[in-house]
N, C-alpha and C positions, 0 to 999 in steps of 0.2 A: 387570496393572490389574484383572482378575476381571471379575464381573458386576456393576458399581457398581448399575446399575438396579436389581437384585433385591436387593442388600445394603442399600440405603438406602431400599427402597420407593418410589422416586421413578422416575416416566417421563420421560426425558430422552436427550438424544443428545449425546455428547462428539464433537465434530467436530474438536477438535484439542488441543494443549497447547503452551505456550511453555516452554522450559527453557533457562536460560543465553541467553536473547534470540534463541534458534533456534526457529524453528516446526517443530513435528512434527505433520504433517497426518495425520489418520484414524488415531489410534494403534490398534494391534489389542488384542485381548483379553490379551495376555501383556505389555503394556508395564507395568514397574512405575513407580507414581507415587513422586516424592521431593519433600522438603520444599522449598518456593520454586517449584514447578511451578505455573503459571498455567493453568487449564482452561478452554477454550472450549466452552461448553454452549448446547445449543439446548432450549428447554424453556418449558411455560407457566408462568406468573406463580405459581401454587399449587404446582406441581412443582418448580419452583426453590426456593421458600420451604423446602418439605418436604426437598430436597437440603441446602441450607444448614444446616437445623435438625438433621438426622440425621449429618453428616459434621462439622460444626464448620469448615468451610472459611469463608474470609472473603471478601466481595464486592469486587472491585475498582473504582474510579470511574475509571481511565483507558482510556477507549475507543479510544485510538490504539495500544494495545500490540499489538495483533494486526497493525496495519498497519505497525508500526515494527520487528517481528520479522524477523530474518533469513530469507529464503525466502518471505515473504508475498507476494512479488510474483509467485512461481511458481505460486501457486494462485488458481483462479478458479471462478466459478459459471455454469452454462449451464442454460438451459431446454430440455428436449428431450419430444418426444411420442412415445408407445409406438405403433410402426407395426401395422398389421393383422396382418403376418406375424411380428412379433418373437417371440423364443422365450423371452422373460420374462412372457408372458401366463400368469396364473393361478399367478404365482409373487411372493413378497414379496422385499424385501430382506435379510430374515434368510434364506429359502430359498437366495438367491442369493450370500449371503457377500460382497455390494458391496464391504465396507470390506477384509476380508482378502484377496480375490481381485482387485479393480480399484483399490483405494486411494481410492475415492469416498466422501463422504457423501451421503446422501439427506436433502435439508433440507425439501422439501415435495412434497406430491401434490395435484393439483386433477384433479375430474372432473366435468365439466358443472357441475350445480348443486348435485351432492350433497354433504352433510356427512359427511365421513370421520370417524369417532368411533374407531377403533381405532388402537393405538398405529402409527406412522408405518412402523416397520420389520415389521410385521405385515399390511400392506394387501396385497392379491393384485392386481397389475397388470391393468389390462384396455386394450385398443385404444382410444387417443384420450386416455389418460392423460397429463397434463402434470407431467413430474417437474423439480424444481429439484436438480441434481446440484452437488457442489462436488469439483474434484479438481485434479491438477497438470495445467498448461496442456500440458507436453509429450506427455503421453498420453491426455488427456481425449478427443480426437477418435476414436482407436482405440477407447477404451472403449465411446463412444455407438454406433460401428458394431458392435462385438462384440454389444453388447445389443439391437441390432435397433432402435435409437431413431433418430429424425431431430431434427435442432436446429432449435428455432423462430427462432432468431437466430444469426448469425455473430458469435460472440464470442470474438476471439481465436485463430481459425482461419486468418485471412490474414495473419497477422503474419509479414513477411519474405517473402511469397510473390507480390507483384504481377508480378514478371518472368515467373512461371510461369503466371499467369493470362493474360498477354498471349500467351505462347508457344503456350498451348493455344488460344486463341482464333485465333491466326496459322496454326496447323496445320489446324484446323477449316475456315477460310475458304479455305485454300489447296486443301483436298480439294474443296470445293465449287465452287471456281474451276476446277479440273481436270475436274470432270464438267460445267459448263455450257460449257466450251469444247471438250469432246469429246476431252480429252487422255487420259483416263482412264475406265474403266468405274466404274459407281457403287461396286461391291463392291471393288475394288481400291482406290480412291482412299481411301474411308474406313478399309479396314483398314490400308493403309499409314499413314494419319494416327493411327489406334490405336497402332501399332506405335511409330511415332515419339513418341508420347507416354510411351510405357513407356520408351525409351530415354534421352530426355531428363528422366526423372523427374516429368514433370507428373503421371504416374499412376504412383504406387510399384508397383514389382512384386508385392509382397505383398499390393496390394488389387485386382489384376487379378480374381480369381475373385469377390471379395466384391461387386465392381461390376457383374457381370452378373446380370442381373434373370432368374434361371433358371424362375421359374413362367411368365414371358412366353414366353420362347423354347420350353419344352415345350407350352404352350398353343398357340402359333403352329404348331409341328412336328404336332400332333396335328390342327389345325382345317385344314392344308393338304390334306391328304386328304380330310378332310370337303368343302371346298369343291370339290375335284375331282370327288368323288362326287356333289355336289350337281348339278354341270353334266352329269356323264355320265349320271345316273339321270334325267336331265329335270327335277329338281326346279327348276332355275334358269329353265328355260321355262316351268315352270307357273306360277311367282310372276311373272315377267315377263309372261306371258299375262293373266293377272289383272290386273295392273297396266295393261296397254295395254287389255283390253277395259273397266275401268273409266274409263279416259281416252280412249278413242278418239273419242269426239265433243268432245274439249276440244284445245286448241291444244298444240303442243310444250312450251311454259313450263309448263304445268299438269301434263304428264306428269314434266317435270324435277323439278318441286315435290314431286309424289308420292312419287317416288323418294327424294328427299332426307328426307321426313318418315318413310319406312319405314325408311331406313337409319338416321336418328337415334333412332328407337324401339328398333331392335334394340341400337344401340351403347350405349343406357343401360341395358341388361340385361346384355350379354356384353362381353368386352374390345372396344375398338374396333379393335384390329389384327385381332382374329377378324372382326369385323364386316366390315371391309374386304375379307378373303379371302373370306367367304361371299358378299357382294353384288355383288363384281365380275363375277362370271359372269352374275348377273341383269342387271347394266347392260349387258353386252356383247349379252345377249340382246334387250333391249328396244331397241338401237340396230339391231340387225339387223332386228327386227319392224318398225321405222318407217322403214328404209332411210336412217338418218341416221348423223353420224360419231359414233363410241363416245367421243370426247374429252369432250364436255360431260356424258356419263353418268356416266364414270369420275370426271371431276372433282367431279360432285355426289356420289358415294360417298364420295369422300376427305373432302370438306366435311362432310357427314352424320355420318360415322363420328367426327368431332373434336368435334361438338356435343354432348357429353355434359354437359348441365345439369340433367336432370329428376331423376337419382337419385343418392344418395351412393355408389353402388357402379359408377356409369359410369366413374369414372376414380380412378386413385390420389389425386390432388389433392382430389377429393371428398371421399374417405374422410379424408384427413388432416385437413382442417377441421373435420369434423363434431364430433369431441370437445372440442376446444380453444374451438370456436365455440357449444358448446351447441345446435347445429342439430338439429332433427327431420327426418324424411322428407318431411314435408309442406312444409317450408321450401323443400327444392329445387324441388318444383313450383311454388311461389308465383312464385319467380324464374326458373325455368327454362322455364316454357311461354312467357310473354312474350319471353325470350330466343331460344328456339328459333323462335319465330314471327318475330322480328326478323331472326335470321340467315338464315332461308328465304327472307323477303320481298328481302333486300339480295343474297343469293347467286345467285338464280334470274336475274334480269335481267343481273347481270354474268358470269355463266358463259356465257350465251348471247351475250354481247357480244364476248367474248374468244375463245370456243369456239363459234363458229357451229355450227349443224348442218348 
């Protein structure tokens, strides 16, 4: 096929061609064109006009040809977002050889409110970019995972899998029930459920390692000793002492509220799981200092560590919607501050009601 865009001096993307009523999706650079081939081209109006003038091809008026071609129902388009830890950041479609390596077409790129003027295959991807990819339904999900992207909508991935979804939910519910009824310990119940999902192919064997969030595991592994060090060095007692001194003239509910706000502030800066690890010793020290039950203090830490509304880095979900939604850092504060105050106001009395001191 050669480099048609260079030979014709037109900027366009050949997404496929129809030959003998059969769709050839994402043809590679070595595909030879033949008389009668119908080219599926994505281009701006002026570029398409230039291509037609320079090549002598004839535009077809039958818009249904691509839909009627054999194999067209095997191709679909999906919207994905480039995640913060994706390995395609600062690389373009040309750098990645998306078509040759993965058999997918890059149809569009959206980045906040920016107008991207480069050729689409030369645009360097950034975290938060929304990509429109076209590929075969049979391997598009695997391709998205390999690229380190996340689908914005479930389009075609759940076809033929409702029974597996039900089975997965059933195994998870069974694990929870086993823990609640004291039949199994937490680590045994959920490890067994995970193994059962692999055996029943709810989670394919080849996706086990890619499903593990390694950075979080490493972070937790590193911070567990940090939390222990904070406790043994007296740091937890020091923080607890300051919180207790600041609120010694206030009732218990005010102390609980101060602990929740402190935990929430930390959780919006570092990982929420890490915050829980660091603040748990503080909560225990505060409970010991007031002579109260540790339960309400630990529950306060659990809720406060989950209330990550103030920053885009507090939780992966916040980061994920920042790019597609066009949000700025201050937007999280605008909604996050009232949400944090609302959560605190609602949680403190409920905690003290269900977990009395």
